[in-house]
N, C-alpha and C positions, 0 to 999 in steps of 0.2 A: 865391106861394111864392118865396122868395129862392134865389139860386144856392147859398148855403151850406147851406140846409136840404135842397136837392136832393142835394147831395154827401153830406150825412150820411145821407140815406135810401139812396143808392146804396151807401155803405160798409156800412150795416147789412144790406142785402140780400145783399151779398157775404159778410159774416160768417155770415148765416143759411144761405147756400148751402154754405159750408164745413162748418158744423155738421150740415146735413142729409146731406152726402156722408160725413162721418165716422160719423154715426149709422147710415147705411145699411151701411157697411162693418162696423161693429160687429155689427149684426143679422145680416148675412150670415155672419160668422164664428161667432157664438154659436148661431144657429139652423140650422147646416148639417145637423144630423142630425134636424131637425124639419120634414118636408116640408109640414105643414099650417100652419106659421107664415107670416103675411103681413106681418110687420113690415118686411121689406126692401122689399116692394112699396109699403107706405105711405110709407116714406122716399123712394122714387123719386117717388111722387106729390107729396110735399112739395117735393122738389127741382125738379120740373117747374113747380110753382106759383110757387116763388120765382124761378126763371129767367124765367118769363113776366112776373112783376112787375118784374124787373130790366130786361128788354128794353123793356117799356112805359115805365118811368121814364126810361130813357136816350132813348127816342124822343121823349118829351114834352120832355125837357131840350134836345135838339137842335132840335126843331121850334119851341120857344118862344124859342130863342136864348140860353137861360141856360147851356147847356153849349157850349163852343167848343173847337176844335182849336188847341192852343197848341204843338204839336210842330213843331220846325223843319223836318222833312221832309214835313209835311203841309200846307204853306201854298201851295196851288195857285192861290188867287185873286191873291196878290201877283205870281206869275210871269206870269199872263195880263194883268194891268194894266200891267206894265212893258214888255211887248213891243210 
């Protein structure tokens, strides 16, 4: 799997997380007077599943070396080799 494909998967998982979050909020507001409705609970379960998939995908990308830290404040390896 290429780094570009991995980034696309991560982007899609973030979009799915936002969609699940907004769906849960919609169900919470719409079903507030129906205590037997479990749609909010199902939306929470979907969000937990998507979050787990996102964390596993990020872990795979970092472990395989396809995702790297390019932030200027996070380059700790360059500081230790210069000293």
